[in-house]
C-alpha positions in Angstrom: 0.0 0.0 0.0 2.8 2.4 0.8 4.5 1.7 -2.5 1.3 2.4 -4.4 0.9 5.7 -2.6 4.5 6.7 -3.2 4.3 5.8 -6.8 1.2 7.9 -7.3 2.8 10.9 -5.6 6.0 10.5 -7.6 4.1 10.1 -10.9 1.9 13.1 -10.2 4.8 15.3 -9.2 6.8 14.3 -12.3 3.8 15.1 -14.6 3.0 18.3 -12.8 6.5 19.8 -13.2 6.3 20.5 -16.9 2.9 22.1 -16.4 4.2 25.0 -14.5 3.4 23.9 -11.0 -0.3 23.2 -11.4 -1.5 20.9 -8.6 -4.4 19.4 -10.5 -2.5 16.5 -11.8 -1.0 15.4 -8.5 -4.4 15.7 -6.8 -6.0 13.6 -9.5 -3.2 11.0 -9.1 -3.7 10.9 -5.4 -7.5 10.6 -5.8 -7.1 7.7 -8.3 -4.7 5.9 -6.0 -7.2 6.3 -3.0 -10.0 5.0 -5.2 -8.0 2.0 -6.3 -6.9 1.2 -2.7 -10.4 1.5 -1.4 -12.1 -0.6 -4.1 -13.6 -3.9 -2.8 -11.9 -7.1 -3.9 -13.9 -10.2 -4.8 -14.0 -12.8 -2.0 -12.0 -15.9 -2.7 -14.1 -19.0 -2.8 -13.1 -22.4 -1.5 -12.7 -25.2 -3.9 -15.7 -27.6 -4.1 -15.3 -30.8 -2.1 -15.1 -33.9 -4.3 
């Protein structure tokens, strides 16, 4: 989880640099990361007994 957050922050910062310091891109990257981390995952099912 920590690596995903750090990757989002680094990617957003790298993309925001050439745009003249606008903070929209890093905020969107952080929001996307938060959405991905909070998304529910399907429950694993046990294999059927033979």
